[in-house]
N, C-alpha and C positions, 0 to 999 in steps of 0.2 A: 421428274427426279429419277435417278437411276441408282441402284445399289448393286455392288458386286461382292459376292461372298467367296472367300477362300477357305479351303479345309484347314490349312495351316500356313501361316506366313513364312515360318522358317523352312518348311518343305520347299516353298517356291524359291527361296533364296538359294537353297542347295542346288536345285535344278539350274539356276542361273550361273552359279559358280562352277558347276561341273561342265556345263556346255554340252556340245555334241561329242560323243565317244563311240567306240565300237559297240557298246551295249545300248546306246540310246536309240530311240525309234527314229526312223527316217523322216526327213522333212515332209510336212503335209499330213502326217498322222497325228491323231489326238494324243498329246502327252498326258494331260490331266483334264478330264471333263467335269470336274466337280465345281468349277466356278460357274455360278448362275447369275446372269444379268436380269434383274427384275425391274419393270417400269410400269407405273400407272400412267395411262394415256388420257383417260378422262374418268371422273370430272377433274377439273383443275384444282390445284391447292387453293383453299380459301373460298371455294364455291359455296353459294347459299341457296337453300331450298325451303319452301314452305311445306308444312306437314301434308301428307297425302300426295305430294307431287312424286311421280315415279322418277327414281334416280337410276341412271344407267351407268354401270361400272365397266370399264374396259382397260385391260392391261396386257402386258406381254412378258414372258419369261423364257429365256433361252440359255443353253449352255454356252459359256464364253468361247470355248475352244472350237467346238463343232458348228455352233450356230443353230443346232437342233432345238426345237421348242420343247419345253417341259410339258408333259401331258396335262390336260385339263384336270384330270383326277388328282393331281398333286398341287393344285392351285386353290387358294381360299382367300376370301375377303373377310376381314375381321374389324369390328368396331370396338373401341375401348369401352363404350357404353352398353351396346347391345350384343356383343360377342359375334359369333359367326353369322354373316348375313347372306352370303352366296358363295358359289365356287365356280372355278373355270375362268377362262379369259373374259367372258361376257357374263353379266348378271344384272338383274334389276331388283329394286326394293322400293316400296312406298310406305314402309312401316317403321322407319327409323324414329327413335325417340327425340323429343325436343332437346336441343343443346348443341354444344360444339363437340364433334366426333373426331377422334384420331382414327383414320381408316388405314389399315395395313393390308397390302396385297402380298401374300406370303407364298413362296414356292419352296418345295422340298424335293430332294432326289431319292433314289432307292436306298442310299446309305444313310438317310436321315439328316443330311445337310440342309440347312434352311437359308434362304435369301428373302429379303423383303424390301418393298418400297412403301412409303407412307405419305399421306396428305392429311390436312384437316379440312372439314366442311361443317357448315352450320345448318341446322334444321330448326326452324322457328314455327310456332303455331300460326294458324291462319289469322287468328285474332286474339291477341293478348291484351286484356284490359287492365289498366293500372288504376287503383283506387286513389281518388283525389279528395283530401279532407275539405270539409266546409270552411268557410271564412266569414267572419262578421264584418271585416273591414279591410278590403284589398284596394289599394290605390291604383286604379286602372288609368291608362293613358300616360302621356309624357309631355313635359314642357321643354321647349328648346332654350329657355332662359332669356328669350328676347321679347316675344309677343305671345301671350297665353291664348290667343285665338287665331294665330297665323296658320297653323297646320291642323289637319283633320284628326290627329291624335292628341290634341289639346282641348280643354285643360284636363289636368288630373282630377279624377273624381272617385269617390269611394263607392264600392259595390259589396254586397253580401251575397254569397253563393252557397247553396246546399251542396252536400257531398255528391260526387258523381264519379263515373268511371270513363276513362279515355283510352283509346287504342295506343299501345306502345309503339306501333308502327303505322305508317301510312298504308292504306289498303293496297295490297299487291294485285297485279293483274291476274295472278293465279286464283286468289280468293274472289275477286270481281267476277271472273269467268264462271266459276263454279256456282256462285249465287245467281248470276244473270241467267245461266242455263236452266237452273232450277226454276227461277221466276217465270221464264218464258213458257215453261210447261205448266204453270199454275196461274195463268191469267195476267202476267206482267208484260208490258211493252216498253222497250228502251229506245230512245231516239238515236243514241250513239252506241257503237259497238265497244268503244274503248280500245286503247292500244297498250302494249307493254312498254312502259317508260317513254323516253323521249324519241326513241327510234326503234320500231318493231323489228328492224332488220339486224339489230345488234346480235352478235353471237354470244355475248356475255351478259344477257339481260335477265337472268334468273333472279327472281326476288325483286324486280323493279316495281315501283308503284304503277297503278293504272293511271293513264292520262287520257286526254281527249274525251272527257266526260263533263257534262254540264251539271249545274246545281240541281236541275230537275231530275237528271239521271241518278244523282246521289240519293235524293230522298225516296225515289221509287225503289232503288236498290236496298236502302236501309229497311224499308217495309218488307221487301222480299226476304232479306236476311233474317228479319225478326220472325216471319212466318216459318221459314225453313227451320229455325232453331226452336220453334214452339213458344215464341214470345209474342206479346201483344204489340202490333204495329203502332207507330207513333203518329203518322201523318194521314190526314183525311182530305178529301176534295172539297169539303164544306164545313162551315162552323157548327152544323148540327152533328158532325162526326158520324155520319151514316154510311160513308163509303170510303174505303181505303184508297189512298193515292197509289195507283198502279201503272199509269201510262204517262211516261215522261215526254212523250211526243205530242200530247194534246191537252194534258191537264193544266199546263201553265203554272203560274205562281199561285201560292196559297199564303194566307196570312197567319198571324200568331194564333188566332182563335180556331184554326183548323188543326191544331197540334194538341195531342193528349200528352201533356208534359209528365203525367204520372204513369204512363204506360211503361211496361217492362222492356220494350224492344229497343232497337238501335236507332240512333238519330245522328245528325250533325251537331257538333258542339255550338253553343252560342259564342258570339265574339268574346264576351266576358270570360266564359269558361276556357276558351282557347288561350287567351292572354294570361290568365291566372296560372294555368298549367305550364305555359311556356316560361314564365318568369319565376316560378316557385323555387324557393331555396328551403325555407322552413315555414312554420305557421306565422312567423312575424317578419321574415326578410325575403326580399325578392330581387331578382336581377333588374338592373336599371333598364328602362324602356328603350334606351338607345344602344343596347347591347344585344348580342345573340343569345338564344336559349342555351343554357349550360355554361355561360360565361364565367360563373363562379367556380366551375370545375376546371375549365380550360379556357383561358382568355384568348387563345389562338382560334380564330374563326375557321381556319383550314382544318382543324382537328374536329370541329363540331358540325360543320355544314358543307354540303356540296353547293358551290356557287360559281360564278363565272370565272373566277381566278384559278380554281382547282378542279373543276368538273370535266374539263375537256369539251365543254358545251354539250354534255350528255347527262342524262339522269343516271343514278346508280342504285344498286340494291338497297332496300330499306335496312336500317340498323347498322350501317357500316361506320358511321361517325360516332363520336362520343355522345352518350346520352346526357340528359339534364339531371337535376337532383331527384326527380321523380322516377328516373329510369326510362324516360320517354325519348325516343330517337327522332331526329330529322324535323324538329319543330322550327328550325331555321334551315332554309335551303332544301335542295332536292326537288320538291314540287310545291307550288302554292296549294293551300288547303282551303276548300270551301267551308264556310261557316253558315249557320242558319240565317243570320240577320240580314234584313234590308240594310243598304248602305245609305247614310246621310252624312255629309261632311260636317254638318253642324249638330249632329246628334248628341255629342258629349255636352252635358249641361254645364253652364257657367256657375250657376248657384243651385246645385242639386239638393234634394232632400237627402240627408246623409245618414246611412248609406242607401244606395238604390238596391232593392231586393231582387235578386235573380233577373237582371235586365235581359231582355230578349230582342232588343233593337226596335226601330220604328215600326209602326203598324202598317205602313205601306211604303212603296218606293219603286224605283226602276231597276236598281242594281242590287246585287248580293255581295257580301263581303268575302274576300279571300285573305289569308294570312300566311306569313312565314317566309316569303321569298322562294326562289327556285334555282335550279342549276344554271339558268341563263342570266340571273340577276346580279346586281352589284351587292357589295357587302352591306350597304345602307338599307337595302330592301329586305335583308335578312334579320333586321332588328325586330325585337319582340313587340314593339308598339306600332310598327308601321302597318297601315291599312291599305288594301287594294280592293278593287271592285269591278265587276263585270255583270252584264245582264245574265239572268238565270239560264238562258238557253245557249250562252257562249261556251266554247270549249277550246282547249289548247293542249299541246303536248308538254306543257309545264303546269297544268291544273290537275290536282288530285284531291284526296280527302282522307280523313281518318274517322273512325266511328266513336260514338259517345253513348253512354247510357245514364 
């Protein structure tokens, strides 16, 4: 965007009306150099950053008539939340507050005339956790109305869940990298490096979820994140819980009895927790399982999810689509999200003890559950009851995750 400032519009009109006269300056000379053209070159309008990510500001300001640059000493960058953040054409900042900022690039001349250009940008915390209330009776799963055992998300069965916290956003590559780097300095090994979104070569990939990470990478990373934040890790390599899970390249799968479910640290959500949060409307009402997360707020999938019809076959920055009733973003689309549970197509019980208390999936299996659909998937795969599964060592540029506590 560009802004042009004039000292006075009526003065300009007088000049135009008078035209050239004996008293006017000769062609090529500056008649009035008080017009300033101010332009923000980067970041782009609507850019998104995670907290602590260094943001580089670059702009230009020139006098309209002469083309001379306004001195750096007369240029300032201003946030409507944080006030002055830097000065000059170039500047950096990594301490902007959480929120949507209106950033103004302001230029002034020696006479006190001011011109400005502005953009908005979003700064979000690395990890925002949303409190999810407990439930005594959530109907998990969905029936297609034809055959109650035909699909792996049938039949509907009641579950009870304790209160928990779930990430508002999918884990970004920025957060992944910071924790991974810390972990590697503290005894952790990761099988996969992870990439930024669907295509690491994208020029507009700030805030994209991490992808190309396996289920095993996720649980090792959760333990590293817990230790980094001074919390008790959740995952162990054995049922005796004597050794933290730290090596995703060799530790392999672990079972339910290798998890300290009472620990304060970060973990993957169980499949039941994920679906409950995705479908939640209130304590007694839920989005139908054949609909996307946030359907009750906006029935248009394009507004709530990045999927094959609107994504351009690329991932997007987290939190850009409409959130669901809990304020959680991207539970449909963008990237598939790993859950804790082993996958079993027949796991949903036909005659359950009602309700099942805090289900954590089968005790063993070959595959792990992923939920939510992705940027490359059809609208049907973005529905809140649809289940997907891959082996715990598999990874893809449409596999990601979000944290739970």
